[in-house]
PQR file with spaces between the fields and no chain letter, atoms N, CA, C, O and H, PARSE charges and radii, in Angstrom:
ATOM       1  N    UNK     1       4.641   -3.674    7.426 -0.4000 1.5000
ATOM       2  CA   UNK     1       3.970   -4.399    6.680 -0.0000 2.0000
ATOM       3  C    UNK     1       4.661   -5.507    6.029  0.5500 1.7000
ATOM       4  O    UNK     1       5.648   -5.194    5.364 -0.5500 1.4000
ATOM       5  N    UNK     2       4.249   -7.090    6.103 -0.4000 1.5000
ATOM       6  CA   UNK     2       4.751   -7.688    5.216 -0.0000 2.0000
ATOM       7  C    UNK     2       3.977   -8.502    4.314  0.5500 1.7000
ATOM       8  O    UNK     2       2.824   -8.930    4.370 -0.5500 1.4000
ATOM       9  H    UNK     2       3.447   -7.345    6.643  0.4000 1.0000
ATOM      10  N    UNK     3       5.236   -8.642    3.167 -0.4000 1.5000
ATOM      11  CA   UNK     3       4.404   -9.686    2.648 -0.0000 2.0000
ATOM      12  C    UNK     3       3.598  -10.879    2.839  0.5500 1.7000
ATOM      13  O    UNK     3       2.686  -11.034    2.027 -0.5500 1.4000
ATOM      14  H    UNK     3       6.172   -8.294    3.122  0.4000 1.0000
ATOM      15  N    UNK     4       3.789  -11.978    3.980 -0.4000 1.5000
ATOM      16  CA   UNK     4       3.455  -12.866    4.673 -0.0000 2.0000
ATOM      17  C    UNK     4       1.901  -12.641    4.704  0.5500 1.7000
ATOM      18  O    UNK     4       0.989  -13.257    4.153 -0.5500 1.4000
ATOM      19  H    UNK     4       4.530  -11.852    4.639  0.4000 1.0000
ATOM      20  N    UNK     5       1.914  -11.254    5.759 -0.4000 1.5000
ATOM      21  CA   UNK     5       0.589  -10.587    5.813 -0.0000 2.0000
ATOM      22  C    UNK     5      -0.095  -10.274    5.522  0.5500 1.7000
ATOM      23  O    UNK     5      -1.171  -10.447    6.094 -0.5500 1.4000
ATOM      24  H    UNK     5       2.655  -10.753    6.206  0.4000 1.0000
ATOM      25  N    UNK     6       0.090   -9.303    3.967 -0.4000 1.5000
ATOM      26  CA   UNK     6      -0.647   -9.269    2.987 -0.0000 2.0000
ATOM      27  C    UNK     6      -1.371  -10.384    2.124  0.5500 1.7000
ATOM      28  O    UNK     6      -2.364  -10.280    1.404 -0.5500 1.4000
ATOM      29  H    UNK     6       0.965   -9.162    3.503  0.4000 1.0000
ATOM      30  N    UNK     7      -0.568  -11.491    2.415 -0.4000 1.5000
ATOM      31  CA   UNK     7      -1.114  -12.432    1.635 -0.0000 2.0000
ATOM      32  C    UNK     7      -2.357  -13.320    2.357  0.5500 1.7000
ATOM      33  O    UNK     7      -3.169  -14.028    1.760 -0.5500 1.4000
ATOM      34  H    UNK     7       0.238  -11.575    2.999  0.4000 1.0000
ATOM      35  N    UNK     8      -2.278  -13.096    3.729 -0.4000 1.5000
ATOM      36  CA   UNK     8      -3.395  -14.010    4.478 -0.0000 2.0000
ATOM      37  C    UNK     8      -5.494  -13.119    4.330  0.5500 1.7000
ATOM      38  O    UNK     8      -6.607  -13.604    4.528 -0.5500 1.4000
ATOM      39  H    UNK     8      -1.619  -12.521    4.214  0.4000 1.0000
ATOM      40  N    UNK     9      -4.885  -11.355    3.787 -0.4000 1.5000
ATOM      41  CA   UNK     9      -5.633  -10.846    3.376 -0.0000 2.0000
ATOM      42  C    UNK     9      -6.522  -11.336    2.479  0.5500 1.7000
ATOM      43  O    UNK     9      -6.333  -12.214    1.638 -0.5500 1.4000
ATOM      44  H    UNK     9      -3.980  -10.960    3.626  0.4000 1.0000
ATOM      45  N    UNK    10      -7.753  -10.554    2.769 -0.4000 1.5000
ATOM      46  CA   UNK    10      -8.407  -11.031    1.357 -0.0000 2.0000
ATOM      47  C    UNK    10      -8.383   -9.448    0.655  0.5500 1.7000
ATOM      48  O    UNK    10      -8.043   -8.318    1.008 -0.5500 1.4000
ATOM      49  H    UNK    10      -7.906   -9.841    3.453  0.4000 1.0000
ATOM      50  N    UNK    11      -8.966  -10.110   -0.569 -0.4000 1.5000
ATOM      51  CA   UNK    11      -8.549   -8.604   -1.764 -0.0000 2.0000
ATOM      52  C    UNK    11      -9.417   -7.128   -1.350  0.5500 1.7000
ATOM      53  O    UNK    11      -8.907   -6.027   -1.561 -0.5500 1.4000
ATOM      54  H    UNK    11      -9.241  -11.027   -0.855  0.4000 1.0000
ATOM      55  N    UNK    12     -10.644   -7.271   -0.799 -0.4000 1.5000
ATOM      56  CA   UNK    12     -11.314   -6.486   -0.054 -0.0000 2.0000
ATOM      57  C    UNK    12     -10.222   -5.656    0.930  0.5500 1.7000
ATOM      58  O    UNK    12      -9.495   -4.740    0.545 -0.5500 1.4000
ATOM      59  H    UNK    12     -11.058   -8.165   -0.627  0.4000 1.0000
ATOM      60  N    UNK    13     -10.282   -6.151    2.158 -0.4000 1.5000
ATOM      61  CA   UNK    13      -8.839   -5.760    2.690 -0.0000 2.0000
ATOM      62  C    UNK    13      -7.796   -5.162    2.096  0.5500 1.7000
ATOM      63  O    UNK    13      -7.437   -4.010    2.337 -0.5500 1.4000
ATOM      64  H    UNK    13     -10.872   -6.895    2.471  0.4000 1.0000
ATOM      65  N    UNK    14      -7.332   -5.838    1.389 -0.4000 1.5000
ATOM      66  CA   UNK    14      -6.085   -5.279    0.693 -0.0000 2.0000
ATOM      67  C    UNK    14      -6.710   -3.793    0.444  0.5500 1.7000
ATOM      68  O    UNK    14      -6.398   -2.701    0.919 -0.5500 1.4000
ATOM      69  H    UNK    14      -7.623   -6.774    1.194  0.4000 1.0000
ATOM      70  N    UNK    15      -7.667   -4.163   -0.442 -0.4000 1.5000
ATOM      71  CA   UNK    15      -8.061   -2.769   -1.287 -0.0000 2.0000
ATOM      72  C    UNK    15      -8.470   -1.654    0.186  0.5500 1.7000
ATOM      73  O    UNK    15      -8.710   -0.472   -0.059 -0.5500 1.4000
ATOM      74  H    UNK    15      -7.921   -5.050   -0.828  0.4000 1.0000
ATOM      75  N    UNK    16      -8.493   -1.913    0.941 -0.4000 1.5000
ATOM      76  CA   UNK    16      -9.016   -0.940    2.177 -0.0000 2.0000
ATOM      77  C    UNK    16      -7.842   -0.466    2.123  0.5500 1.7000
ATOM      78  O    UNK    16      -7.580    0.685    1.775 -0.5500 1.4000
ATOM      79  H    UNK    16      -8.298   -2.873    1.141  0.4000 1.0000
ATOM      80  N    UNK    17      -6.638   -1.731    2.629 -0.4000 1.5000
ATOM      81  CA   UNK    17      -5.442   -1.097    3.059 -0.0000 2.0000
ATOM      82  C    UNK    17      -4.499    0.266    2.023  0.5500 1.7000
ATOM      83  O    UNK    17      -3.603    1.061    2.307 -0.5500 1.4000
ATOM      84  H    UNK    17      -6.851   -2.667    2.912  0.4000 1.0000
ATOM      85  N    UNK    18      -5.261   -0.026    0.803 -0.4000 1.5000
ATOM      86  CA   UNK    18      -4.346    0.618   -0.748 -0.0000 2.0000
ATOM      87  C    UNK    18      -5.059    1.918   -0.046  0.5500 1.7000
ATOM      88  O    UNK    18      -4.212    2.756    0.267 -0.5500 1.4000
ATOM      89  H    UNK    18      -5.988   -0.673    0.572  0.4000 1.0000
ATOM      90  N    UNK    19      -6.380    2.292    0.275 -0.4000 1.5000
ATOM      91  CA   UNK    19      -7.097    3.390    0.367 -0.0000 2.0000
ATOM      92  C    UNK    19      -6.077    4.224    1.456  0.5500 1.7000
ATOM      93  O    UNK    19      -5.895    5.441    1.416 -0.5500 1.4000
ATOM      94  H    UNK    19      -7.067    1.611    0.021  0.4000 1.0000
ATOM      95  N    UNK    20      -5.565    3.452    2.262 -0.4000 1.5000
ATOM      96  CA   UNK    20      -5.254    4.599    3.585 -0.0000 2.0000
ATOM      97  C    UNK    20      -4.010    4.524    3.478  0.5500 1.7000
ATOM      98  O    UNK    20      -3.397    4.952    4.456 -0.5500 1.4000
ATOM      99  H    UNK    20      -5.712    2.463    2.294  0.4000 1.0000
ATOM     100  N    UNK    21      -3.391    4.123    2.619 -0.4000 1.5000
ATOM     101  CA   UNK    21      -2.031    3.970    2.333 -0.0000 2.0000
ATOM     102  C    UNK    21      -1.516    5.382    1.035  0.5500 1.7000
ATOM     103  O    UNK    21      -0.556    6.150    0.970 -0.5500 1.4000
ATOM     104  H    UNK    21      -3.889    3.775    1.824  0.4000 1.0000
ATOM     105  N    UNK    22      -2.360    5.217    0.445 -0.4000 1.5000
ATOM     106  CA   UNK    22      -2.490    6.672   -0.519 -0.0000 2.0000
ATOM     107  C    UNK    22      -3.185    8.023    0.047  0.5500 1.7000
ATOM     108  O    UNK    22      -2.894    9.166   -0.305 -0.5500 1.4000
ATOM     109  H    UNK    22      -3.140    4.592    0.497  0.4000 1.0000
ATOM     110  N    UNK    23      -4.063    7.690    0.900 -0.4000 1.5000
ATOM     111  CA   UNK    23      -4.444    8.681    1.768 -0.0000 2.0000
ATOM     112  C    UNK    23      -3.100    9.577    2.433  0.5500 1.7000
ATOM     113  O    UNK    23      -2.643   10.712    2.297 -0.5500 1.4000
ATOM     114  H    UNK    23      -4.300    6.762    1.186  0.4000 1.0000
ATOM     115  N    UNK    24      -2.746    8.251    3.289 -0.4000 1.5000
ATOM     116  CA   UNK    24      -1.213    8.701    4.128 -0.0000 2.0000
ATOM     117  C    UNK    24      -0.317    8.996    2.980  0.5500 1.7000
ATOM     118  O    UNK    24       0.589    9.265    3.768 -0.5500 1.4000
ATOM     119  H    UNK    24      -3.117    7.329    3.399  0.4000 1.0000
ATOM     120  N    UNK    25       0.232    9.184    1.843 -0.4000 1.5000
ATOM     121  CA   UNK    25       0.897    9.670    1.054 -0.0000 2.0000
ATOM     122  C    UNK    25       0.632   11.297    0.474  0.5500 1.7000
ATOM     123  O    UNK    25       1.321   12.219    0.038 -0.5500 1.4000
ATOM     124  H    UNK    25      -0.505    8.966    1.202  0.4000 1.0000
ATOM     125  N    UNK    26      -0.668   11.048    0.733 -0.4000 1.5000
ATOM     126  CA   UNK    26      -1.215   12.459    0.261 -0.0000 2.0000
ATOM     127  C    UNK    26      -0.762   13.269    1.336  0.5500 1.7000
ATOM     128  O    UNK    26      -0.036   14.202    0.995 -0.5500 1.4000
ATOM     129  H    UNK    26      -1.227   10.298    1.087  0.4000 1.0000
ATOM     130  N    UNK    27      -1.034   13.136    2.685 -0.4000 1.5000
ATOM     131  CA   UNK    27      -0.834   13.682    3.520 -0.0000 2.0000
ATOM     132  C    UNK    27       0.650   14.027    4.228  0.5500 1.7000
ATOM     133  O    UNK    27       1.058   14.967    4.910 -0.5500 1.4000
ATOM     134  H    UNK    27      -1.624   12.377    2.961  0.4000 1.0000
ATOM     135  N    UNK    28       1.201   12.886    3.759 -0.4000 1.5000
ATOM     136  CA   UNK    28       3.285   13.540    3.566 -0.0000 2.0000
ATOM     137  C    UNK    28       3.444   14.483    2.996  0.5500 1.7000
ATOM     138  O    UNK    28       3.976   15.496    3.448 -0.5500 1.4000
ATOM     139  H    UNK    28       0.870   12.122    3.205  0.4000 1.0000
ATOM     140  N    UNK    29       2.883   14.288    1.562 -0.4000 1.5000
ATOM     141  CA   UNK    29       3.692   14.755    0.633 -0.0000 2.0000
ATOM     142  C    UNK    29       2.973   16.493    0.769  0.5500 1.7000
ATOM     143  O    UNK    29       3.560   17.428    0.224 -0.5500 1.4000
ATOM     144  H    UNK    29       2.450   13.465    1.195  0.4000 1.0000
ATOM     145  N    UNK    30       1.791   16.688    1.482 -0.4000 1.5000
ATOM     146  CA   UNK    30       1.206   17.655    1.407 -0.0000 2.0000
ATOM     147  C    UNK    30       2.153   18.359    2.733  0.5500 1.7000
ATOM     148  O    UNK    30       2.327   19.577    2.686 -0.5500 1.4000
ATOM     149  H    UNK    30       1.314   15.928    1.925  0.4000 1.0000
ATOM     150  N    UNK    31       2.623   17.740    3.650 -0.4000 1.5000
ATOM     151  CA   UNK    31       3.568   18.489    4.732 -0.0000 2.0000
ATOM     152  C    UNK    31       4.886   18.645    3.978  0.5500 1.7000
ATOM     153  O    UNK    31       5.251   19.781    3.675 -0.5500 1.4000
ATOM     154  H    UNK    31       2.481   16.750    3.688  0.4000 1.0000
ATOM     155  N    UNK    32       5.573   17.657    3.677 -0.4000 1.5000
ATOM     156  CA   UNK    32       6.358   18.044    3.002 -0.0000 2.0000
ATOM     157  C    UNK    32       6.209   19.374    2.302  0.5500 1.7000
ATOM     158  O    UNK    32       6.757   20.339    2.836 -0.5500 1.4000
ATOM     159  H    UNK    32       5.276   16.734    3.923  0.4000 1.0000
ATOM     160  N    UNK    33       5.638   19.529    1.338 -0.4000 1.5000
ATOM     161  CA   UNK    33       5.595   20.746    0.809 -0.0000 2.0000
ATOM     162  C    UNK    33       5.634   22.296    1.413  0.5500 1.7000
ATOM     163  O    UNK    33       6.147   23.307    0.933 -0.5500 1.4000
ATOM     164  H    UNK    33       5.193   18.746    0.904  0.4000 1.0000
ATOM     165  N    UNK    34       4.810   22.074    2.797 -0.4000 1.5000
ATOM     166  CA   UNK    34       4.668   23.312    3.560 -0.0000 2.0000
ATOM     167  C    UNK    34       5.641   22.726    4.994  0.5500 1.7000
ATOM     168  O    UNK    34       5.398   22.964    6.177 -0.5500 1.4000
ATOM     169  H    UNK    34       4.393   21.253    3.188  0.4000 1.0000
ATOM     170  N    UNK    35       6.761   21.919    4.437 -0.4000 1.5000
ATOM     171  CA   UNK    35       7.899   21.769    5.547 -0.0000 2.0000
ATOM     172  C    UNK    35       7.688   21.566    6.993  0.5500 1.7000
ATOM     173  O    UNK    35       8.575   21.830    7.805 -0.5500 1.4000
ATOM     174  H    UNK    35       6.959   21.726    3.476  0.4000 1.0000
ATOM     175  N    UNK    36       6.465   21.076    7.353 -0.4000 1.5000
ATOM     176  CA   UNK    36       6.533   20.631    8.311 -0.0000 2.0000
ATOM     177  C    UNK    36       6.475   18.863    8.612  0.5500 1.7000
ATOM     178  O    UNK    36       6.097   18.247    9.609 -0.5500 1.4000
ATOM     179  H    UNK    36       5.745   20.862    6.693  0.4000 1.0000
ATOM     180  N    UNK    37       6.924   18.469    7.532 -0.4000 1.5000
ATOM     181  CA   UNK    37       7.134   16.826    7.456 -0.0000 2.0000
ATOM     182  C    UNK    37       8.653   16.722    8.442  0.5500 1.7000
ATOM     183  O    UNK    37       9.605   17.502    8.444 -0.5500 1.4000
ATOM     184  H    UNK    37       7.232   18.970    6.723  0.4000 1.0000
ATOM     185  N    UNK    38       8.470   15.604    9.146 -0.4000 1.5000
ATOM     186  CA   UNK    38       9.296   15.309   10.341 -0.0000 2.0000
ATOM     187  C    UNK    38      10.534   14.058    9.894  0.5500 1.7000
ATOM     188  O    UNK    38      11.765   14.062    9.912 -0.5500 1.4000
ATOM     189  H    UNK    38       7.696   14.970    9.145  0.4000 1.0000
ATOM     190  N    UNK    39       9.538   13.081    9.520 -0.4000 1.5000
ATOM     191  CA   UNK    39      10.095   12.256    9.482 -0.0000 2.0000
ATOM     192  C    UNK    39      10.187   11.527    7.660  0.5500 1.7000
ATOM     193  O    UNK    39       9.378   10.867    7.008 -0.5500 1.4000
ATOM     194  H    UNK    39       8.538   13.078    9.506  0.4000 1.0000
ATOM     195  N    UNK    40      11.506   12.028    7.368 -0.4000 1.5000
ATOM     196  CA   UNK    40      10.831   12.151    5.609 -0.0000 2.0000
ATOM     197  C    UNK    40      11.176   10.511    5.127  0.5500 1.7000
ATOM     198  O    UNK    40      10.992   10.200    3.951 -0.5500 1.4000
ATOM     199  H    UNK    40      12.163   12.565    7.897  0.4000 1.0000
ATOM     200  N    UNK    41      11.811    9.252    6.364 -0.4000 1.5000
ATOM     201  CA   UNK    41      11.256    7.971    5.869 -0.0000 2.0000
ATOM     202  C    UNK    41      10.314    7.395    5.516  0.5500 1.7000
ATOM     203  O    UNK    41      10.179    6.477    4.707 -0.5500 1.4000
ATOM     204  H    UNK    41      11.960    9.505    7.320  0.4000 1.0000
ATOM     205  N    UNK    42       9.325    8.161    6.391 -0.4000 1.5000
ATOM     206  CA   UNK    42       8.090    7.063    6.297 -0.0000 2.0000
ATOM     207  C    UNK    42       7.441    7.465    4.845  0.5500 1.7000
ATOM     208  O    UNK    42       6.300    7.012    4.758 -0.5500 1.4000
ATOM     209  H    UNK    42       9.434    8.907    7.048  0.4000 1.0000
ATOM     210  N    UNK    43       7.774    8.044    3.920 -0.4000 1.5000
ATOM     211  CA   UNK    43       7.557    8.327    3.000 -0.0000 2.0000
ATOM     212  C    UNK    43       7.918    7.524    1.911  0.5500 1.7000
ATOM     213  O    UNK    43       7.111    7.080    1.094 -0.5500 1.4000
ATOM     214  H    UNK    43       8.701    8.411    3.992  0.4000 1.0000
ATOM     215  N    UNK    44       8.657    7.410    1.903 -0.4000 1.5000
ATOM     216  CA   UNK    44       9.611    5.540    1.225 -0.0000 2.0000
ATOM     217  C    UNK    44       8.755    4.617    1.803  0.5500 1.7000
ATOM     218  O    UNK    44       7.941    4.062    1.066 -0.5500 1.4000
ATOM     219  H    UNK    44       9.312    7.770    2.567  0.4000 1.0000
ATOM     220  N    UNK    45       8.784    4.364    2.914 -0.4000 1.5000
ATOM     221  CA   UNK    45       7.900    2.648    3.523 -0.0000 2.0000
ATOM     222  C    UNK    45       6.741    3.205    2.814  0.5500 1.7000
ATOM     223  O    UNK    45       6.403    2.517    1.851 -0.5500 1.4000
ATOM     224  H    UNK    45       9.446    4.814    3.513  0.4000 1.0000
ATOM     225  N    UNK    46       5.822    4.584    3.085 -0.4000 1.5000
ATOM     226  CA   UNK    46       4.680    3.928    2.526 -0.0000 2.0000
ATOM     227  C    UNK    46       4.594    3.920    0.978  0.5500 1.7000
ATOM     228  O    UNK    46       3.710    3.360    0.330 -0.5500 1.4000
ATOM     229  H    UNK    46       6.097    5.143    3.867  0.4000 1.0000
ATOM     230  N    UNK    47       5.784    4.719    0.410 -0.4000 1.5000
ATOM     231  CA   UNK    47       5.292    4.489   -0.868 -0.0000 2.0000
ATOM     232  C    UNK    47       5.584    2.643   -1.429  0.5500 1.7000
ATOM     233  O    UNK    47       5.084    2.142   -2.436 -0.5500 1.4000
ATOM     234  H    UNK    47       6.502    5.174    0.937  0.4000 1.0000
ATOM     235  N    UNK    48       6.470    1.972   -0.483 -0.4000 1.5000
ATOM     236  CA   UNK    48       7.211    0.645   -0.468 -0.0000 2.0000
ATOM     237  C    UNK    48       5.913   -0.707   -0.534  0.5500 1.7000
ATOM     238  O    UNK    48       5.742   -1.692   -1.252 -0.5500 1.4000
ATOM     239  H    UNK    48       6.877    2.379    0.335  0.4000 1.0000
ATOM     240  N    UNK    49       5.036    0.037    0.883 -0.4000 1.5000
ATOM     241  CA   UNK    49       4.171   -0.547    1.423 -0.0000 2.0000
ATOM     242  C    UNK    49       2.771   -0.628    0.314  0.5500 1.7000
ATOM     243  O    UNK    49       1.947   -1.542    0.258 -0.5500 1.4000
ATOM     244  H    UNK    49       5.175    0.837    1.467  0.4000 1.0000
ATOM     245  N    UNK    50       2.814    0.628   -0.516 -0.4000 1.5000
ATOM     246  CA   UNK    50       1.340    0.527   -1.546 -0.0000 2.0000
ATOM     247  C    UNK    50       1.925    0.001   -2.520  0.5500 1.7000
ATOM     248  O    UNK    50       1.139    0.053   -3.466 -0.5500 1.4000
ATOM     249  H    UNK    50       3.482    1.370   -0.470  0.4000 1.0000
ATOM     250  N    UNK    51       3.024   -0.558   -2.874 -0.4000 1.5000
ATOM     251  CA   UNK    51       3.994   -1.222   -3.820 -0.0000 2.0000
ATOM     252  C    UNK    51       3.168   -2.826   -3.907  0.5500 1.7000
ATOM     253  O    UNK    51       2.550   -3.358   -4.829 -0.5500 1.4000
ATOM     254  H    UNK    51       3.663   -0.600   -2.105  0.4000 1.0000
ATOM     255  N    UNK    52       3.433   -3.209   -2.727 -0.4000 1.5000
ATOM     256  CA   UNK    52       3.546   -4.488   -1.880 -0.0000 2.0000
ATOM     257  C    UNK    52       2.497   -4.508   -1.608  0.5500 1.7000
ATOM     258  O    UNK    52       2.314   -5.424   -0.807 -0.5500 1.4000
ATOM     259  H    UNK    52       3.935   -2.777   -1.978  0.4000 1.0000
ATOM     260  N    UNK    53       1.171   -3.717   -1.938 -0.4000 1.5000
ATOM     261  CA   UNK    53       0.142   -4.284   -1.564 -0.0000 2.0000
ATOM     262  C    UNK    53      -0.569   -4.519   -3.176  0.5500 1.7000
ATOM     263  O    UNK    53      -1.435   -5.353   -3.439 -0.5500 1.4000
ATOM     264  H    UNK    53       1.320   -2.973   -2.589  0.4000 1.0000
ATOM     265  N    UNK    54       0.024   -3.595   -4.089 -0.4000 1.5000
ATOM     266  CA   UNK    54      -0.356   -3.644   -5.571 -0.0000 2.0000
ATOM     267  C    UNK    54      -0.101   -5.220   -5.948  0.5500 1.7000
ATOM     268  O    UNK    54      -0.718   -6.130   -6.501 -0.5500 1.4000
ATOM     269  H    UNK    54       0.727   -2.917   -3.875  0.4000 1.0000
ATOM     270  N    UNK    55       0.999   -5.036   -5.409 -0.4000 1.5000
ATOM     271  CA   UNK    55       1.560   -6.565   -6.104 -0.0000 2.0000
ATOM     272  C    UNK    55       0.772   -7.965   -5.716  0.5500 1.7000
ATOM     273  O    UNK    55       0.392   -8.915   -6.400 -0.5500 1.4000
ATOM     274  H    UNK    55       1.500   -4.297   -4.960  0.4000 1.0000
ATOM     275  N    UNK    56       0.711   -7.700   -4.492 -0.4000 1.5000
ATOM     276  CA   UNK    56      -0.428   -8.960   -4.073 -0.0000 2.0000
ATOM     277  C    UNK    56      -1.633   -9.045   -4.221  0.5500 1.7000
ATOM     278  O    UNK    56      -2.301   -9.907   -3.650 -0.5500 1.4000
ATOM     279  H    UNK    56       1.019   -6.928   -3.937  0.4000 1.0000
ATOM     280  N    UNK    57      -1.992   -8.393   -4.807 -0.4000 1.5000
ATOM     281  CA   UNK    57      -3.477   -7.812   -5.310 -0.0000 2.0000
ATOM     282  C    UNK    57      -3.369   -8.109   -6.656  0.5500 1.7000
ATOM     283  O    UNK    57      -4.465   -8.438   -7.109 -0.5500 1.4000
ATOM     284  H    UNK    57      -1.449   -7.693   -5.271  0.4000 1.0000
ATOM     285  N    UNK    58      -2.231   -8.125   -7.702 -0.4000 1.5000
ATOM     286  CA   UNK    58      -2.339   -8.684   -9.268 -0.0000 2.0000
ATOM     287  C    UNK    58      -1.791  -10.166   -8.775  0.5500 1.7000
ATOM     288  O    UNK    58      -1.786  -10.981   -9.697 -0.5500 1.4000
ATOM     289  H    UNK    58      -1.341   -7.857   -7.335  0.4000 1.0000
ATOM     290  N    UNK    59      -1.445  -10.547   -7.822 -0.4000 1.5000
ATOM     291  CA   UNK    59      -1.084  -11.949   -7.517 -0.0000 2.0000
ATOM     292  C    UNK    59      -2.059  -12.694   -7.530  0.5500 1.7000
ATOM     293  O    UNK    59      -2.331  -13.743   -8.114 -0.5500 1.4000
ATOM     294  H    UNK    59      -1.449   -9.885   -7.072  0.4000 1.0000
ATOM     295  N    UNK    60      -3.043  -11.429   -6.151 -0.4000 1.5000
ATOM     296  CA   UNK    60      -4.620  -13.099   -6.640 -0.0000 2.0000
ATOM     297  C    UNK    60      -5.438  -12.855   -7.469  0.5500 1.7000
ATOM     298  O    UNK    60      -6.360  -13.649   -7.658 -0.5500 1.4000
ATOM     299  H    UNK    60      -2.822  -10.577   -5.676  0.4000 1.0000
ATOM     300  N    UNK    61      -5.291  -11.309   -8.425 -0.4000 1.5000
ATOM     301  CA   UNK    61      -6.358  -11.409   -9.469 -0.0000 2.0000
ATOM     302  C    UNK    61      -6.046  -12.432  -10.768  0.5500 1.7000
ATOM     303  O    UNK    61      -6.739  -12.784  -11.723 -0.5500 1.4000
ATOM     304  H    UNK    61      -4.542  -10.664   -8.272  0.4000 1.0000
ATOM     305  N    UNK    62      -4.573  -12.763  -10.316 -0.4000 1.5000
ATOM     306  CA   UNK    62      -3.801  -13.982  -11.681 -0.0000 2.0000
ATOM     307  C    UNK    62      -4.219  -15.122  -11.239  0.5500 1.7000
ATOM     308  O    UNK    62      -4.903  -15.768  -12.034 -0.5500 1.4000
ATOM     309  H    UNK    62      -4.010  -12.477   -9.541  0.4000 1.0000
ATOM     310  N    UNK    63      -4.022  -15.580  -10.206 -0.4000 1.5000
ATOM     311  CA   UNK    63      -4.345  -16.955   -9.815 -0.0000 2.0000
ATOM     312  C    UNK    63      -6.085  -17.029   -9.762  0.5500 1.7000
ATOM     313  O    UNK    63      -6.684  -17.954  -10.311 -0.5500 1.4000
ATOM     314  H    UNK    63      -3.467  -15.056   -9.561  0.4000 1.0000
ATOM     315  N    UNK    64      -6.672  -16.113   -9.151 -0.4000 1.5000
ATOM     316  CA   UNK    64      -8.061  -16.232   -9.591 -0.0000 2.0000
ATOM     317  C    UNK    64      -8.604  -16.359  -11.455  0.5500 1.7000
ATOM     318  O    UNK    64      -9.389  -17.219  -11.854 -0.5500 1.4000
ATOM     319  H    UNK    64      -6.185  -15.362   -8.705  0.4000 1.0000
ATOM     320  N    UNK    65      -8.089  -15.507  -12.167 -0.4000 1.5000
ATOM     321  CA   UNK    65      -8.120  -15.957  -13.203 -0.0000 2.0000
ATOM     322  C    UNK    65      -7.504  -17.046  -14.121  0.5500 1.7000
ATOM     323  O    UNK    65      -7.791  -17.182  -15.310 -0.5500 1.4000
ATOM     324  H    UNK    65      -7.452  -14.808  -11.843  0.4000 1.0000
ATOM     325  N    UNK    66      -6.791  -17.659  -13.556 -0.4000 1.5000
ATOM     326  CA   UNK    66      -6.121  -18.877  -14.110 -0.0000 2.0000
ATOM     327  C    UNK    66      -7.151  -20.119  -13.904  0.5500 1.7000
ATOM     328  O    UNK    66      -7.518  -20.866  -14.811 -0.5500 1.4000
ATOM     329  H    UNK    66      -6.559  -17.548  -12.590  0.4000 1.0000
ATOM     330  N    UNK    67      -7.680  -20.224  -12.101 -0.4000 1.5000
ATOM     331  CA   UNK    67      -8.700  -20.935  -12.119 -0.0000 2.0000
ATOM     332  C    UNK    67      -9.961  -20.788  -12.457  0.5500 1.7000
ATOM     333  O    UNK    67     -10.948  -21.270  -11.901 -0.5500 1.4000
ATOM     334  H    UNK    67      -7.382  -19.617  -11.364  0.4000 1.0000
ATOM     335  N    UNK    68      -9.896  -20.014  -13.510 -0.4000 1.5000
ATOM     336  CA   UNK    68     -11.341  -19.716  -13.825 -0.0000 2.0000
ATOM     337  C    UNK    68     -11.421  -20.993  -15.155  0.5500 1.7000
ATOM     338  O    UNK    68     -12.467  -21.168  -15.780 -0.5500 1.4000
ATOM     339  H    UNK    68      -9.094  -19.622  -13.961  0.4000 1.0000
Protein backbone atom coordinates (compact mmCIF):
# COMPACT_ATOMS: atom_id res chain seq x y z
CA UNK A 1 0.00 0.00 0.00
CA UNK A 2 1.36 3.35 -1.06
CA UNK A 3 0.61 6.77 0.46
CA UNK A 4 -0.09 8.16 -3.02
CA UNK A 5 -2.70 5.45 -3.61
CA UNK A 6 -4.31 6.18 -0.24
CA UNK A 7 -4.56 9.91 -0.85
CA UNK A 8 -6.65 9.22 -3.97
CA UNK A 9 -9.25 7.31 -1.95
CA UNK A 10 -12.29 8.77 -0.23
CA UNK A 11 -12.56 8.72 3.58
CA UNK A 12 -15.20 5.97 3.35
CA UNK A 13 -12.86 3.78 1.31
CA UNK A 14 -10.07 4.46 3.80
CA UNK A 15 -12.28 3.44 6.72
CA UNK A 16 -13.17 0.22 4.89
CA UNK A 17 -9.46 -0.47 4.29
CA UNK A 18 -8.78 0.23 7.96
CA UNK A 19 -11.43 -2.25 9.05
CA UNK A 20 -9.98 -4.90 6.75
CA UNK A 21 -6.46 -4.28 8.06
CA UNK A 22 -7.64 -4.57 11.65
CA UNK A 23 -9.36 -7.89 10.87
CA UNK A 24 -6.21 -9.15 9.20
CA UNK A 25 -4.13 -8.03 12.16
CA UNK A 26 -6.39 -9.95 14.53
CA UNK A 27 -6.13 -13.07 12.38
CA UNK A 28 -2.35 -12.80 12.24
CA UNK A 29 -2.11 -12.39 16.01
CA UNK A 30 -4.33 -15.44 16.44
CA UNK A 31 -2.14 -17.46 14.06
CA UNK A 32 0.96 -16.37 15.93
CA UNK A 33 -0.52 -17.40 19.27
CA UNK A 34 -1.31 -20.87 17.92
CA UNK A 35 2.10 -21.19 16.20
CA UNK A 36 0.56 -21.33 12.73
CA UNK A 37 1.96 -18.06 11.41
CA UNK A 38 4.21 -18.67 8.41
CA UNK A 39 5.13 -15.13 7.32
CA UNK A 40 6.00 -13.08 10.39
CA UNK A 41 6.92 -10.06 8.25
CA UNK A 42 3.26 -9.73 7.28
CA UNK A 43 2.42 -8.55 10.81
CA UNK A 44 4.82 -5.62 10.46
CA UNK A 45 3.46 -4.71 7.04
CA UNK A 46 -0.16 -4.74 8.28
CA UNK A 47 0.75 -2.57 11.30
CA UNK A 48 2.48 -0.04 9.09
CA UNK A 49 -0.34 -0.02 6.55
CA UNK A 50 -2.80 0.61 9.38
CA UNK A 51 -0.72 3.56 10.59
CA UNK A 52 -0.52 4.87 7.02
CA UNK A 53 -4.30 4.74 6.60
CA UNK A 54 -4.87 6.46 9.95
CA UNK A 55 -2.39 9.19 9.03
CA UNK A 56 -4.11 9.89 5.72
CA UNK A 57 -7.54 9.91 7.43
CA UNK A 58 -6.27 12.45 9.97
CA UNK A 59 -4.80 14.59 7.22
CA UNK A 60 -8.09 14.58 5.33
CA UNK A 61 -10.00 15.45 8.51
CA UNK A 62 -7.62 18.33 9.26
CA UNK A 63 -7.95 19.80 5.77
CA UNK A 64 -11.73 19.48 5.92
CA UNK A 65 -11.80 21.25 9.30
CA UNK A 66 -9.55 24.07 8.14
CA UNK A 67 -11.61 24.56 4.96
CA UNK A 68 -14.72 25.31 7.01
